[in-house]
LOMIVEX-661520 format. One line per 4 residues: their letters; for each residue x, y, z of N, C-alpha, C. Coordinates in Angstrom, 2 decimals, always signed. Atoms other than C-alpha are relative to their C-alpha. Layout:
<recs>
A) X/Y/Z/X/Y/Z/X/Y/Z; ...
</recs>
This chain:
<recs>
MRSH) +0.12/-0.30/+1.42/-11.08/-2.53/+21.15/-1.01/-0.92/-0.69; +0.92/+0.95/+0.61/-13.36/-5.51/+20.50/-1.41/+0.58/-0.02; +1.32/-0.62/+0.12/-16.72/-4.31/+19.17/-1.10/-1.02/-0.22; +0.96/+1.04/+0.32/-18.43/-7.62/+18.37/+0.69/-1.33/+0.26
PGLT) -0.66/+1.27/-0.31/-17.77/-11.23/+19.46/+0.76/-0.59/-1.18; -0.66/+0.58/+1.16/-16.77/-12.11/+15.89/+1.07/+0.89/-0.59; -0.95/-0.95/+0.56/-14.53/-9.06/+15.32/+1.16/+0.23/+0.96; -1.19/-0.27/-0.80/-11.01/-8.34/+16.52/+0.24/+1.49/+0.15
FSSS) -0.30/-1.43/+0.02/-10.78/-4.64/+15.62/-1.28/+0.81/-0.20; +1.13/-0.90/+0.16/-13.16/-1.72/+15.78/+0.27/+0.97/-1.14; -0.13/-0.96/+1.09/-13.76/+0.41/+12.70/-0.19/+1.43/+0.48; +0.19/-1.35/-0.54/-14.43/+3.39/+15.02/+1.18/+0.45/+0.87
DLGF) -1.14/-0.28/-0.87/-11.03/+3.33/+16.76/+0.97/+0.95/-0.71; -0.84/-1.01/+0.64/-9.29/+6.57/+15.74/+1.48/-0.27/+0.25; -1.40/+0.26/-0.31/-6.06/+5.67/+17.52/+0.57/-1.13/-0.83; -0.45/+1.14/+0.80/-5.84/+2.35/+15.69/+0.15/+0.41/-1.46
AARI) -0.09/-0.47/+1.38/-6.57/+3.98/+12.33/+1.23/+0.88/-0.19; -1.17/-0.87/+0.08/-3.89/+6.59/+13.05/+1.28/-0.82/-0.05; -1.18/+0.87/+0.03/-1.40/+3.79/+13.68/+0.20/-0.61/-1.39; -0.07/+0.57/+1.35/-2.22/+2.15/+10.34/+0.47/+1.04/-1.01
EAAE) -0.36/-1.06/+0.95/-1.98/+5.44/+8.46/+1.45/+0.45/+0.20; -1.39/-0.38/-0.27/+1.33/+6.30/+10.17/+0.96/-1.02/-0.58; -0.85/+1.05/+0.58/+2.79/+2.95/+9.11/+0.06/+0.13/-1.51; +0.04/-0.18/+1.46/+1.67/+3.55/+5.52/+0.84/+1.21/-0.41
AANG) -0.78/-1.20/+0.32/+3.19/+7.03/+5.56/+1.49/-0.28/+0.12; -1.41/+0.34/-0.17/+6.50/+5.71/+6.90/+0.51/-0.87/-1.13; -0.41/+0.84/+1.13/+6.59/+3.07/+4.20/+0.06/+0.80/-1.29; -0.04/-0.86/+1.19/+5.76/+5.66/+1.55/+1.28/+0.80/-0.07
IAMA) -1.25/-0.75/-0.04/+8.75/+7.72/+2.66/+1.17/-0.91/-0.39; -1.08/+0.94/+0.31/+11.03/+4.67/+2.52/+0.02/-0.35/-1.49; +0.07/+0.32/+1.42/+9.80/+3.83/-0.98/+0.48/+1.17/-0.86; -0.44/-1.17/+0.76/+10.33/+7.39/-2.21/+1.52/+0.15/+0.07
ESVR) -1.45/-0.11/-0.14/+13.86/+7.40/-0.83/+0.73/-1.09/-0.78; -0.66/+1.11/+0.70/+14.62/+4.03/-2.44/+0.15/+0.25/-1.49; -0.06/-0.24/+1.45/+13.99/+5.39/-5.95/+0.72/+1.30/-0.34; -0.63/-1.30/+0.24/+16.01/+8.60/-5.55/+1.06/-0.05/-1.10
DLIP) -1.00/+0.12/+1.06/+18.85/+7.35/-7.77/-0.66/-0.21/-1.36; +0.72/+0.28/+1.24/+16.36/+6.14/-10.37/-0.82/+1.21/-0.46; +0.83/-1.18/+0.28/+14.13/+9.25/-10.15/+0.55/+1.15/+0.83; -0.66/-1.05/-0.80/+16.35/+12.17/-9.03/-0.95/+1.08/+0.51
ESAC) +0.93/-1.06/-0.41/+13.37/+14.54/-8.83/-0.97/-0.46/+1.09; +0.90/+0.48/-1.04/+11.59/+12.35/-6.26/+0.17/+0.82/+1.27; -0.03/-0.82/-1.21/+10.68/+14.15/-3.04/-1.14/-0.42/+0.92; +1.10/+0.21/-0.95/+8.59/+13.81/+0.10/+0.08/+1.07/+1.08
RAFA) +0.06/-1.08/-0.99/+7.44/+16.33/+2.69/-1.18/-0.25/+0.93; +1.06/+0.18/-0.99/+5.41/+16.16/+5.90/-1.04/+1.10/-0.13; +1.12/-0.93/+0.01/+1.97/+17.77/+5.81/-1.12/-0.57/+0.86; +1.26/+0.33/-0.68/-1.01/+17.69/+8.18/+0.05/-1.34/+0.73
GGVA) -0.14/+1.26/-0.72/+0.32/+14.77/+10.22/+0.30/-1.19/-0.88; -0.32/+1.07/+0.94/+0.98/+12.72/+7.08/+1.16/+0.41/-0.88; -1.12/-0.27/+0.89/+3.23/+12.94/+4.06/-0.50/+0.12/-1.43; +0.22/-0.11/+1.44/+3.14/+14.06/+0.42/+1.23/-0.55/-0.69
IFAG) -1.10/+0.68/+0.68/+5.27/+11.97/-1.95/-0.10/+0.27/-1.49; -0.09/-0.16/+1.44/+6.39/+12.75/-5.48/+1.08/-0.93/-0.53; -0.95/+0.92/+0.63/+8.03/+10.06/-7.61/-0.21/-0.02/-1.51; +0.31/-0.10/+1.42/+7.18/+11.31/-11.08/-1.49/+0.28/-0.18
PNSP) +1.40/-0.44/+0.15/+3.93/+12.78/-12.46/-1.00/-1.12/-0.22; +0.92/+1.10/+0.30/+2.45/+9.42/-13.50/+0.21/-1.21/+0.90; -0.30/+1.12/-0.88/+3.74/+7.24/-10.67/-1.12/-0.24/+1.00; +1.00/+0.28/-1.04/+1.27/+5.44/-8.37/+0.49/+0.36/+1.40
MTHA) -0.54/-0.43/-1.30/+3.61/+6.45/-5.53/-0.23/+1.48/+0.26; +0.18/-1.45/-0.15/+2.87/+10.13/-6.16/-1.37/+0.30/+0.57; +1.25/-0.30/-0.68/+0.21/+10.98/-3.62/+0.29/+0.43/+1.43; -0.10/-0.32/-1.42/-0.45/+12.17/-0.07/-0.77/-1.04/+0.79
LGIG) +0.68/+0.98/-0.83/-1.41/+9.82/+2.72/+0.26/+0.29/+1.48; -0.13/-0.15/-1.45/-1.93/+9.76/+6.47/-0.34/+1.38/+0.52; +0.24/-1.38/-0.44/-3.13/+13.37/+6.60/-1.24/+0.09/+0.89; +1.16/-0.31/-0.82/-5.49/+14.71/+9.26/-0.35/-1.02/+1.06
MLRA) +0.31/+1.04/-0.98/-5.21/+11.78/+11.67/+0.28/+0.43/+1.44; -0.43/-0.38/-1.34/-3.81/+13.71/+14.63/-0.67/+1.25/+0.54; +0.52/-1.30/-0.45/-5.52/+17.10/+14.72/-0.79/+0.66/-1.13; +0.60/-0.84/+1.04/-7.60/+19.69/+12.90/+1.12/+0.64/-0.81
VPNE) -1.04/-0.50/+0.89/-5.70/+21.02/+9.90/-0.44/+1.33/-0.61; +0.35/-1.29/+0.61/-5.70/+24.70/+8.86/+0.02/-0.08/-1.52; +0.05/+0.00/+1.46/-6.61/+25.36/+5.24/+1.36/+0.33/-0.62; -1.28/-0.42/+0.56/-3.23/+27.02/+4.70/+0.97/-1.17/-0.15
ELVA) -0.90/+1.16/+0.08/-1.42/+23.76/+5.40/-0.40/-0.93/-1.14; +0.47/+0.85/+1.08/-3.58/+21.84/+2.95/+0.23/+0.67/-1.36; -0.34/-0.72/+1.23/-3.11/+24.54/+0.31/+1.48/-0.21/-0.32; -1.44/+0.23/+0.21/+0.65/+24.13/+0.79/+0.25/-1.43/-0.49
MEQF) -0.12/+1.38/+0.47/+0.23/+20.37/+0.32/-0.35/-0.09/-1.48; +0.36/-0.05/+1.42/-1.57/+20.97/-2.98/+1.15/+0.58/-0.83; -1.04/-0.69/+0.75/+1.18/+23.33/-4.06/+1.25/-0.85/-0.17; -1.12/+0.95/+0.10/+3.81/+20.65/-3.36/-0.09/-0.78/-1.31
FFDR) +0.20/+0.75/+1.25/+2.30/+18.68/-6.26/-0.04/+0.92/-1.21; +0.14/-0.91/+1.15/+1.40/+21.62/-8.50/+1.36/+0.58/-0.42; -1.33/-0.51/+0.33/+4.97/+22.94/-8.27/+0.78/-1.00/-0.86; -0.65/+1.06/+0.77/+5.96/+19.62/-9.86/-0.83/-0.41/-1.21
SCDC) +0.83/+0.16/+1.21/+3.36/+19.93/-12.63/-0.76/-1.33/-0.02; +0.79/+1.23/-0.04/+1.24/+17.00/-11.47/-1.25/+0.21/+0.86; +1.24/-0.07/-0.77/-2.21/+16.38/-10.02/+0.30/-0.20/+1.49; -0.04/+0.26/-1.44/-2.75/+16.46/-6.26/-0.91/-1.19/+0.29
SVDL) +0.74/+1.23/-0.28/-3.81/+12.93/-5.29/+0.14/-0.32/+1.49; +0.00/+0.21/-1.45/-4.79/+12.12/-1.69/-0.76/-1.29/+0.33; +0.68/+1.16/-0.55/-5.59/+8.79/-0.05/-0.53/+0.39/+1.37; +0.60/-0.56/-1.22/-8.03/+9.88/+2.66/-0.68/-1.08/+0.83
CPLA) +0.64/+0.90/-0.96/-8.94/+7.82/+5.72/-1.32/+0.63/+0.46; +1.28/-0.58/-0.41/-12.62/+8.25/+6.70/-0.01/+0.49/+1.44; -0.06/-0.46/-1.37/-11.55/+8.84/+10.32/+0.86/+1.26/+0.14; -0.77/-1.25/-0.05/-9.47/+11.91/+9.39/-0.85/+1.11/+0.59
DPSV) +0.72/-1.12/-0.62/-10.37/+15.15/+11.13/-0.97/+0.64/-1.00; +0.99/-0.60/+0.90/-13.54/+16.77/+9.67/+0.49/+1.24/-0.74; -0.52/-1.18/+0.68/-11.53/+19.89/+8.80/+0.61/-0.36/-1.35; -0.61/+0.43/+1.26/-9.77/+17.89/+6.07/-1.08/-0.24/-1.05
LAFF) +1.09/+0.25/+0.93/-13.00/+16.72/+4.48/-0.63/+1.31/-0.46; +0.59/-1.29/+0.36/-14.39/+20.25/+4.58/+0.85/+0.72/-1.04; -0.89/-0.62/+0.98/-11.35/+21.48/+2.66/-0.25/-0.58/-1.39; +0.19/+0.63/+1.31/-11.84/+18.94/-0.13/-1.38/+0.27/-0.57
QNRP) +1.36/-0.26/+0.46/-15.58/+19.59/-0.30/-0.13/+1.36/-0.67; +0.08/-1.37/+0.52/-14.91/+23.22/-1.14/+0.99/+0.28/-1.12; -0.96/-0.16/+1.08/-12.37/+22.60/-3.89/-0.29/-1.05/-1.07; +0.39/+0.88/+1.11/-12.55/+20.88/-7.30/+0.72/-1.36/-0.02
YRVS) -0.53/+1.35/-0.06/-11.62/+17.33/-6.28/-1.03/-0.99/-0.55; +0.88/+1.09/+0.44/-13.04/+14.17/-7.82/+0.47/-1.29/+0.64; -0.34/+1.33/-0.53/-13.16/+10.62/-6.48/+0.53/-0.85/-1.15; -0.58/+0.83/+1.06/-10.86/+8.38/-8.51/+0.00/-1.48/+0.35
EFNN) -0.09/+1.42/-0.36/-10.81/+5.14/-6.51/-0.35/-0.18/+1.47; +0.17/+0.41/-1.39/-11.79/+3.35/-3.31/+0.95/-1.15/+0.29; -0.84/+1.12/-0.43/-9.53/+1.00/-1.36/-0.44/-0.46/+1.38; +0.33/+0.55/-1.31/-10.44/-1.32/+1.50/+1.28/-0.30/+0.77
VLVR) -1.12/+0.30/-0.88/-7.97/-1.44/+4.38/-0.40/-1.17/+0.88; +0.26/+1.23/-0.75/-7.90/-4.94/+5.87/+1.15/-0.25/+0.97; -1.03/+0.29/-1.01/-6.04/-6.00/+9.01/-0.22/-1.40/+0.56; +0.05/+1.32/-0.63/-5.23/-9.25/+10.78/+0.95/-0.02/+1.18
QITP) -0.86/+0.22/-1.15/-3.91/-10.00/+14.22/+0.82/-1.26/-0.24; -0.86/+1.17/+0.10/-0.97/-12.42/+14.33/+0.41/-0.40/+1.42; -0.36/+0.47/-1.33/-0.43/-14.53/+17.44/+1.06/-1.10/-0.11; -1.00/+1.07/+0.03/+2.37/-16.95/+18.38/-0.62/-1.37/-0.24
EDDF) +0.66/+1.29/+0.15/-0.20/-19.76/+18.29/-0.50/-0.26/-1.42; +0.48/+0.18/+1.37/-1.23/-19.18/+14.66/+0.88/-0.99/-0.75; -0.73/+1.00/+0.78/-0.27/-22.02/+12.34/-0.08/+0.38/-1.48; -0.08/-0.29/+1.43/+0.82/-20.83/+8.91/+0.86/-1.08/-0.63
SPNR) -0.74/+1.18/+0.44/+1.80/-24.23/+7.61/+0.92/+0.36/-1.16; -0.94/-0.35/+1.08/+4.93/-23.85/+5.49/-0.38/-0.68/-1.30; +0.26/+0.59/+1.31/+4.52/-24.42/+1.79/+1.26/+0.10/-0.82; -1.22/+0.08/+0.80/+7.09/-25.21/-0.84/-0.10/+0.80/-1.29
RARL) +0.15/-0.75/+1.25/+5.72/-22.97/-3.58/+0.39/+1.46/+0.14; -0.38/-1.39/-0.22/+6.53/-19.59/-1.99/+1.38/+0.04/+0.65; -1.36/-0.12/-0.54/+10.12/-18.52/-1.28/+0.45/+1.45/-0.07; -0.55/-1.35/-0.03/+12.00/-15.35/-0.39/+0.89/+0.25/-1.22
AHIE) -0.87/-0.39/+1.10/+13.67/-13.52/-3.26/+1.32/+0.53/+0.56; -1.31/-0.51/-0.38/+17.40/-12.89/-2.93/+0.25/+1.36/-0.67; -0.30/-1.34/+0.53/+18.90/-9.46/-3.59/+0.30/-0.06/-1.49; -0.38/+0.10/+1.40/+20.34/-10.63/-6.90/-1.17/-0.41/-0.90
EMQE) +1.18/+0.40/+0.78/+16.86/-11.79/-7.98/-1.03/+1.12/-0.12; +1.01/-1.04/-0.05/+15.09/-8.46/-7.50/-0.42/+0.50/-1.39; +0.40/-0.41/+1.35/+15.18/-7.51/-11.19/-0.95/-1.02/-0.61; +0.90/+1.05/+0.47/+13.60/-10.85/-12.06/-1.36/+0.13/+0.69
WGRL) +1.25/-0.17/-0.76/+11.02/-10.27/-9.30/-0.80/+1.17/-0.59; +0.69/-1.16/+0.56/+10.20/-6.83/-10.73/-0.65/-0.31/-1.34; +0.56/+0.35/+1.31/+9.71/-8.22/-14.24/-1.21/-0.92/+0.15; +1.11/+0.94/-0.20/+7.47/-11.02/-12.95/-1.25/+0.71/+0.53
VNRG) +1.14/-0.73/-0.56/+5.26/-8.73/-10.85/-0.60/+0.94/-1.04; +0.48/-0.87/+1.07/+5.03/-6.29/-13.74/-0.87/-0.78/-0.98; +0.81/+0.85/+0.89/+3.75/-9.12/-15.96/-1.31/-0.40/+0.67; +1.22/+0.35/-0.72/+1.26/-10.06/-13.26/-1.01/+1.13/+0.03
FAEI) +0.88/-1.18/+0.03/-0.15/-6.51/-13.39/-0.30/+0.44/-1.43; +0.07/-0.40/+1.42/-0.30/-6.55/-17.21/-1.33/+0.63/-0.38; +1.32/-0.54/+0.36/-4.05/-5.79/-17.30/-0.11/+1.49/+0.31; +0.11/-1.41/-0.39/-3.54/-2.44/-15.58/+1.32/+0.76/-0.16
MPPT) -1.31/-0.62/+0.10/+0.19/-1.77/-16.05/+0.80/-0.72/-1.08; -0.71/+0.69/+1.09/+1.65/-2.71/-19.47/+1.46/-0.24/+0.35; -1.37/+0.32/-0.37/+4.97/-4.50/-18.90/+1.03/+0.76/-0.83; -1.12/-0.67/+0.66/+8.03/-2.41/-19.72/+1.23/-0.19/+0.88
DATA) -1.24/+0.12/-0.78/+11.67/-2.58/-18.66/+0.06/+1.06/+1.08; -0.06/-1.10/-0.96/+11.35/+0.79/-16.95/-0.92/-0.25/+1.19; +0.94/+0.27/-1.09/+8.27/-0.24/-14.93/+0.51/-1.13/+0.88; -0.55/+1.11/-0.76/+9.88/-3.53/-13.91/+1.14/+0.45/+0.91
ELLA) -1.11/-0.52/-0.81/+12.99/-1.70/-12.72/-0.52/+0.85/+1.15; +0.58/-0.83/-1.05/+10.85/+0.77/-10.79/-0.60/-0.86/+1.11; +0.58/+0.90/-0.99/+8.96/-2.06/-9.05/+1.09/-0.63/+0.85; -1.10/+0.64/-0.72/+12.21/-3.82/-8.13/+0.68/+0.99/+0.94
TTCS) -0.67/-1.01/-0.82/+13.77/-0.60/-6.83/-0.88/+0.44/+1.15; +0.95/-0.43/-1.03/+10.66/+0.49/-4.93/-0.05/-0.98/+1.16; +0.14/+1.04/-1.04/+10.50/-2.81/-3.04/+1.35/-0.52/+0.49; -1.32/+0.48/-0.37/+14.25/-3.12/-2.51/+0.23/+0.01/+1.51
TARC) -0.16/-0.05/-1.45/+13.90/-2.22/+1.18/-1.00/-0.91/+0.71; +0.98/+0.91/-0.58/+11.07/-4.74/+1.71/+0.48/-1.44/-0.18; -0.23/+1.41/+0.26/+11.05/-8.52/+1.87/-0.92/-0.42/-1.15; +0.77/+0.37/+1.19/+9.91/-10.02/-1.44/+0.00/-1.51/-0.17
WFVD) +0.17/+1.44/+0.20/+8.63/-13.47/-2.36/-0.35/-0.32/-1.45; +0.50/+0.64/+1.21/+8.24/-15.61/-5.46/-0.97/-1.09/+0.41; +0.81/+1.20/-0.18/+5.55/-18.24/-5.77/+0.04/-0.77/-1.32; -0.22/+0.83/+1.18/+5.99/-21.16/-8.18/-1.24/-0.77/-0.41
DELE) +1.03/+0.85/+0.59/+3.59/-22.96/-10.48/+0.74/-1.03/-0.85; -0.74/+1.06/+0.70/+5.00/-26.32/-11.60/+1.49/+0.35/-0.10; -1.43/-0.29/-0.14/+8.47/-25.22/-10.43/+0.47/+1.22/-0.78; -0.36/-1.22/+0.71/+8.37/-22.02/-12.50/-0.60/+1.20/+0.72
PAGG) +0.56/-1.19/-0.66/+7.99/-18.54/-10.91/-1.24/+0.51/-0.73; +1.26/-0.40/+0.61/+4.40/-17.43/-11.50/-0.66/+1.18/+0.70; +0.57/-1.13/-0.72/+3.82/-14.60/-9.07/+0.94/+0.49/+1.06; -0.84/-0.56/-1.04/+5.24/-12.42/-6.36/-0.77/+0.92/+0.91
GAMA) +0.59/-0.91/-0.97/+4.48/-10.28/-3.35/+1.09/+0.53/+0.90; -1.00/-0.63/-0.86/+6.27/-8.08/-0.82/-0.62/+0.31/+1.36; +0.43/-0.38/-1.35/+6.08/-7.14/+2.85/+1.00/+0.99/+0.58; -0.81/-0.99/-0.69/+7.39/-4.03/+4.59/-0.50/+0.12/+1.44
IKEG) +0.37/-0.13/-1.41/+7.42/-3.62/+8.38/+0.35/+1.40/+0.48; -0.17/-1.35/-0.50/+6.92/-0.11/+9.75/-0.93/+0.21/+1.19; +0.82/-0.33/-1.18/+5.67/+1.11/+13.14/-0.65/-1.26/+0.61; +0.53/+1.25/-0.54/+5.19/-2.52/+14.21/-1.12/-0.61/-0.81
VAMF) +1.06/+0.50/+0.88/+2.84/-3.20/+11.28/+0.64/-0.64/-1.23; -0.45/+0.67/+1.22/+3.52/-5.73/+8.51/-0.96/+0.38/-1.11; +0.83/-0.45/+1.11/+2.24/-4.19/+5.29/+0.27/-0.86/-1.22; -0.11/+0.88/+1.15/+1.55/-6.53/+2.38/-0.27/+0.82/-1.26
LGDA) +0.13/-0.79/+1.22/+2.00/-5.08/-1.11/+0.61/-0.75/-1.17; -0.60/+0.55/+1.20/+2.93/-5.87/-4.69/-0.50/-1.37/-0.40; +0.51/+1.33/+0.32/+0.74/-8.98/-4.94/-0.37/-0.11/-1.48; +0.33/+0.22/+1.41/+0.57/-10.32/-8.51/+0.29/-1.43/-0.37
VLAS) -0.16/+1.37/+0.52/+0.09/-13.73/-10.13/-0.30/+0.05/-1.49; +0.21/+0.03/+1.44/+0.38/-14.38/-13.86/-1.39/-0.56/-0.32; +1.37/+0.41/+0.36/-3.02/-14.80/-15.55/-0.11/-1.49/-0.22; +0.04/+1.43/+0.32/-2.15/-18.33/-16.70/+0.11/-0.90/+1.23
SRRK) -0.19/+0.80/-1.21/-1.49/-19.45/-13.10/-0.98/+0.35/+1.11; +0.98/-0.36/-1.02/-4.49/-17.99/-11.31/-0.97/-1.14/+0.28; +0.96/+1.01/-0.46/-7.15/-20.00/-9.47/+0.68/-1.32/+0.37; -0.74/+1.19/-0.45/-4.50/-22.42/-8.19/+0.46/+0.13/+1.45
GLHC) -0.37/-0.20/-1.40/-4.15/-21.06/-4.67/+1.34/+0.66/+0.23; -1.33/-0.57/-0.14/-0.85/-19.32/-5.37/-0.02/+1.29/+0.82; +0.06/-1.25/-0.77/-1.95/-15.95/-4.00/-0.15/-0.28/+1.48; +0.18/+0.33/-1.42/-3.10/-17.53/-0.74/+1.31/-0.50/+0.60
ELIR) -1.29/+0.45/-0.51/+0.31/-19.20/-0.42/+0.94/+1.17/+0.23; -0.80/-1.21/-0.21/+1.99/-15.82/-0.85/-0.41/+0.70/+1.30; +0.48/-0.64/-1.23/-0.19/-14.43/+1.94/+0.48/-0.78/+1.22; -0.42/+0.82/-1.14/+0.56/-17.35/+4.28/+1.50/+0.13/+0.25
ARLA) -1.45/-0.11/-0.16/+4.30/-17.09/+3.63/+0.38/+1.29/+0.70; -0.31/-1.28/-0.63/+4.31/-13.42/+4.61/-0.51/+0.06/+1.44; +0.48/+0.06/-1.38/+2.17/-14.03/+7.68/+0.98/-0.79/+0.87; -0.96/+0.79/-0.75/+4.64/-16.70/+8.76/+1.27/+0.79/+0.29
EAQK) -1.20/-0.81/-0.21/+7.57/-14.31/+8.29/-0.26/+1.11/+1.02; +0.34/-1.03/-0.98/+5.80/-11.54/+10.21/-0.04/-0.60/+1.41; +0.05/+0.70/-1.29/+5.12/-14.01/+13.03/+1.42/-0.27/+0.51; -1.40/+0.28/-0.35/+8.81/-14.99/+13.00/+0.70/+1.26/+0.49
QDVR) -0.59/-1.28/-0.38/+9.72/-11.29/+13.30/-0.67/+0.63/+1.23; +0.74/-0.46/-1.18/+7.40/-10.95/+16.35/-0.87/+1.21/-0.29; +0.95/-1.04/+0.37/+5.09/-8.59/+14.46/-1.40/-0.55/+0.24; +1.31/+0.50/-0.42/+1.54/-8.85/+15.75/-1.16/+0.57/-0.82
LAMV) +1.07/-0.59/+0.80/-0.40/-6.87/+13.14/+0.41/+0.05/-1.46; -0.22/-0.07/+1.45/-0.65/-7.24/+9.36/-1.12/+0.81/-0.62; +1.02/-0.77/+0.70/-2.47/-4.93/+6.96/+0.26/-0.02/-1.49; -0.09/-0.08/+1.45/-3.19/-4.62/+3.27/-1.09/+0.93/-0.50
SVLP) +0.99/-0.85/+0.66/-5.02/-2.19/+0.99/-0.36/-0.65/-1.33; +0.43/+0.73/+1.19/-7.10/-3.84/-1.74/-1.20/+0.69/-0.65; +1.19/-0.49/+0.69/-9.69/-2.94/-4.36/-1.23/-0.76/+0.50; +1.20/+0.68/-0.49/-13.19/-3.69/-3.02/-0.52/-1.04/-1.00
GSTS) +0.59/+1.03/+0.84/-14.62/-6.94/-4.36/+0.98/-0.73/-0.89; -1.01/+0.64/+0.85/-11.36/-8.02/-6.00/+0.32/-1.40/+0.51; -0.45/+1.32/-0.43/-9.90/-11.51/-5.90/+0.92/+0.12/+1.21; -0.88/-0.23/-1.15/-7.23/-10.16/-3.55/-0.82/+0.24/+1.27
HRNY) +0.88/-0.27/-1.15/-9.97/-8.85/-1.26/-0.54/-1.31/+0.56; +0.59/+1.26/-0.46/-11.61/-12.28/-1.10/+1.06/-0.92/+0.62; -1.03/+0.88/-0.53/-8.34/-14.15/-0.56/+0.49/+0.45/+1.37; -0.42/-0.48/-1.32/-7.27/-11.93/+2.31/-1.06/-0.27/+1.05
ERLG) +1.05/+0.31/-0.97/-10.64/-12.34/+4.00/-0.02/-1.49/+0.33; -0.06/+1.44/-0.25/-10.35/-16.13/+3.60/+1.07/-0.35/+1.03; -1.11/+0.28/-0.90/-7.12/-15.94/+5.57/-0.04/+0.88/+1.25; +0.20/-0.61/-1.31/-8.56/-13.97/+8.47/+0.14/+1.49/+0.08
FQLV) -0.09/-1.47/-0.03/-8.15/-10.32/+7.45/-1.41/+0.59/+0.09; +1.28/-0.65/-0.27/-10.94/-7.97/+8.52/+0.02/+1.43/-0.52; +0.15/-1.38/+0.46/-12.15/-4.76/+6.89/-0.13/+0.93/+1.21; +0.13/-0.98/-1.07/-11.58/-1.78/+9.20/-0.49/+1.35/-0.53
YMRV) +0.56/-1.20/+0.61/-12.24/+1.14/+6.85/+0.33/+0.03/-1.48; -0.22/-0.19/+1.43/-12.41/+2.23/+3.24/+0.62/+1.37/-0.23; -0.61/-1.26/+0.41/-10.03/+4.88/+1.93/-0.62/+0.47/-1.30; +0.44/-0.57/+1.27/-11.15/+7.23/-0.82/+1.18/+0.77/-0.58
NLVR) -1.05/-0.73/+0.68/-8.68/+8.54/-3.37/-0.62/+1.21/-0.68; +0.50/-1.27/+0.53/-9.34/+12.21/-4.18/+1.09/+0.65/-0.85; -0.97/-0.58/+0.92/-7.69/+14.00/-7.10/-0.46/+1.39/-0.42; +0.21/-1.29/+0.61/-7.44/+17.64/-8.05/+0.99/+0.13/-1.16
QFNR) -0.84/-0.04/+1.19/-6.14/+18.07/-11.58/+0.87/+1.25/-0.02; -0.91/-1.12/+0.17/-3.10/+20.24/-12.16/-0.42/+0.82/-1.22; +0.38/-0.92/+1.08/-3.96/+23.28/-14.25/+1.05/+1.10/-0.09; -1.07/-0.97/+0.15/-1.14/+25.39/-15.58/-0.50/+1.44/+0.10
AD) +0.55/-1.37/-0.05/-3.47/+28.40/-15.65/-0.26/+0.48/+1.41; +0.30/-0.41/-1.39/-4.07/+28.32/-11.89/+1.15/+0.81/+0.60
</recs>
């Protein structure tokens, strides 16, 4: 799989990409199921080798992922995937891996989709010899602290997600099946992150640090703490999806994560007249 002396993973390895996408799809299903009591209308359904998830019309969890990684996909199956969202009066949003079968791309090219976002998928190998020196600023959140964790992470995302009680509860509930961490600044919680393990892959998510506590190395400590826990669980692969050029992107690269591919988020707007 090694493509260059300085690289661990190949960006042309379809089997490896399929493994990453399958882990993301499995985690998406777990997250959708975790919010069923909170959002009774939540649903998920397998399509095209991946999954379509609905958790409310404006939820970031409402999208399709992992599609087209195993085979060519007939148009009829992708039309049915669209209809899954349209039946719930929401846009069809798809996170598409660039290694998906060409039949999937051809489908989107011939329909009114727009690009809404790019995300870089970064991965890191974890070995028993890696030294993730323990730090005293990051700690695991207990079950009874999950509401506090949700409120803190919500505040950390304030620039893009205005803090509300409902959003904080959704964050806490969504990550209830994952392991979650706090990170402290001067003995006060100032950020948080989560890790879910699916298909032998440790997926890092929910990273947020309060604006007043940034540029102090707290995010890097959150990353190290999760790498150490993954190592303890005998997990040998970690992955994360980040916005290109973001601070998160830079911090993960500093700690040994490597870009393997860029996902594109495609959206077709729901139209009641269709």
